[in-house]
N, C-alpha and C positions, 0 to 999 in steps of 0.2 A: 581506548579500550571500551568495549560494549558493556552496558549495564546488564546484570543477570539477576533474575528473581530467585527466591528460595525454591522455586519449582524448576529451575534450570532454563527458564525462558529468557531470551536475550535478543538484542538487536543483532543483525548479521555481524559475525565476528571474524570472517575469513574473506580474503580478497579472491573472488572467483575468476575463472578464465574470462576472456573477452566475450561479451554477449553475442557479438557477431559470429565468433567461432562456434559458440554453443548452439546458436540458432541454426547454423549451417549443418551441424552434426545431427540434427533431427529432433534434435529433441523438440416470494413476494417480500421486498425489503422490510427490515425491522424499522419501527419508528426511530428517528434519529434522536440520540441523546444530545442535549445542549449544555455546554458549560456556561454557567451564569457569569455575567460581568463581575460580580462580587468575588466569585471563586477565582476568576482569572486575575483580578487585581491582586489577590493574595499571593499568587504565584508569579506575578509579572517580574519580580526582582530576581528570580532564580535563573541561573545560567546553566545550560546543559554542559556536561563534560566534553572535552574534545573528542571527536570521532577518530576513526582510524587514519584519516588524512590530516589530522591535527587542526581541523576547522571547528570552532565552537559556535553553537547556536545561542543567540543572545537571550531569548526568552523561552521558558518552558510553560506550557499550558496543560492543565490536567484534563483528562478525558472522562474520568470516573469509571473506566473500564479496566478490569483485571485481564492480564494476558491469558490466564487460563480459562477465561470466559469465551475467548475467541475460538471458532472452529479450527481444527488443524487441517489446512488445505492439502497436506500430504495424504490425508485420508479421503479427499474429495477429488479424485482424478476426473478429467473431462469424460463425459459420456458421449459416445458416438453411435450413430446408426447408419445403415446403408440406405441409400435413396436412389431411385431410378430417375434419370433425367428425361427430358422430352425426346431426346434422340435415342433412348434405349440403353444408354450407358449407366453404370452403377458408380456412385461416389459415396464417400463417407462424409457426413455432416455432424456437427456438434448438436447435442440435444440441449435446448434451453433449460436452465435451472429454474426451479420454483422457490428455492430457499437460498438466502444469502450466504456467501462464503466468508463474510467478515462482519464487522460492526461499523455502521455509518454513524458518525458523530458530527455535531456542529461545534466548531472550536474557532475562536478568533474570527467570527463571521465567515468561516470557510467550512465547506462540507468535505470531511475527511473520511476515508475508508481505512479502518484498521484491519490488518490481515496477519495471520500467523501460518508459518510453514515449519512444522516441527518446533525447534527451539528458536526460530527467528521471527521477530515481529517487525512488520514494516507498515508505514502509513503512506497513502497516496491520495491524490485528488479523487473524489468519489465518482466523477463523471469522466468518460473517455474524452480525451482532447480532440478526437476526430470529429464525432458528431454527437457528443454528450450521452453516449450509452451508459447505462447503470452498471458500473464495474462490480458491484456487489453480487451480480448474477453472472459474472464471468468466471474466469479460472485464474488460479495462481499456481504456477508449476516451477519446479526446479529443473533447469536444463543441465546437460552434461557439463561438468566443470564447476557447478555450484551456483551459477547465476539464477536469479529469480525472474520470472516472466509473468506479466498480467495480460490476459486475453479478454478483449471486449466481447460481450455476447451478441452484439449487433452485426458487426462486419468482420469479426474474428481478427481484428488488428491486434498485434502482440507488441508489448512495450517492456523494456527492461525495467525491473523494479528492485534492483540491487543497490542498497545504500552505499556500498563500498566500491561500486563500479567507477571507472575513470570518468571525469566530468563530461568528456565528449560522448560517452555512451549512456550516462545516467538518464533514464526516462525516455530514451530514444525509441522510435518504432523499429522493431526488428523485422517485421514482415514487409515494411515499405521504408527502407533506409533513407530515401531522399525526401520523405514526407516532412513537412514542417511541424506536424503535431508532435508534441513532447509531453509525456506524462509528468504530472507534478508529484515529485517525491518529497515527503515531509519528514524531517528527522524525528525518530521515535526512540524513546528510552523506556525501560521497565525498572521501576523501583525495586531494589533487591529485597526489601523488607515486606512491603505491601503487595508487590506484584502489579501495581497500578501503572498503566501506560500514560506517558505524557508525550506531547508533540511540541516541536520547536518552530518558532517563527522569529524573523529578524525584528519585527516590531508589532505593536498592538494595532488592531484595526481602529480606524478613526471612530466608527460607529459606537465602539465600547465606551468612549469617553463621554458620549451623550446619554448613556444609559442612566436612569434615575437612581439605581442602587450601586453605581460605580464608586 
């Protein structure tokens, strides 16, 4: 069961339709916040609750970000413009964003991007697994059927970002199904009292143990 804050914000709580079926149906970054080793050590013994598939994440790490601080990507649809090609044809292209669609944080020696779509909060690797594009300047959309999709601003590669998607589809590239690039999905929970977002990892990064204030 997903965690829900007092503002009604939660991790994805319903199992969406297949991302593949949804995709076929058509449908300047902020300074990164860093969770200090001392704060991570205080939370390292906490275990996240089981998700909808019954799998529990061993360690929860605080991000220091409230869910209601995140922009609602449902209110930030992709902006497109018409562009003439060298052959005289007209095509639609996405307009590059200048403001981030989420919050980039440094947690457990990893750069994580926190995103919100209405009442759903998800966490993904901050860089595109294709060629390391900054996903905070991309798009997060809801496809028909309820799946979430992250689009990279560089080459417009689209990745499934639905935590409850089947394992074989979770993080997979929807625009290039045979590509080896897979988006890193990080389990995220929202504290029901404080609204603070935490993210889960199976273990602590080795670098944290060498930190002077660990």
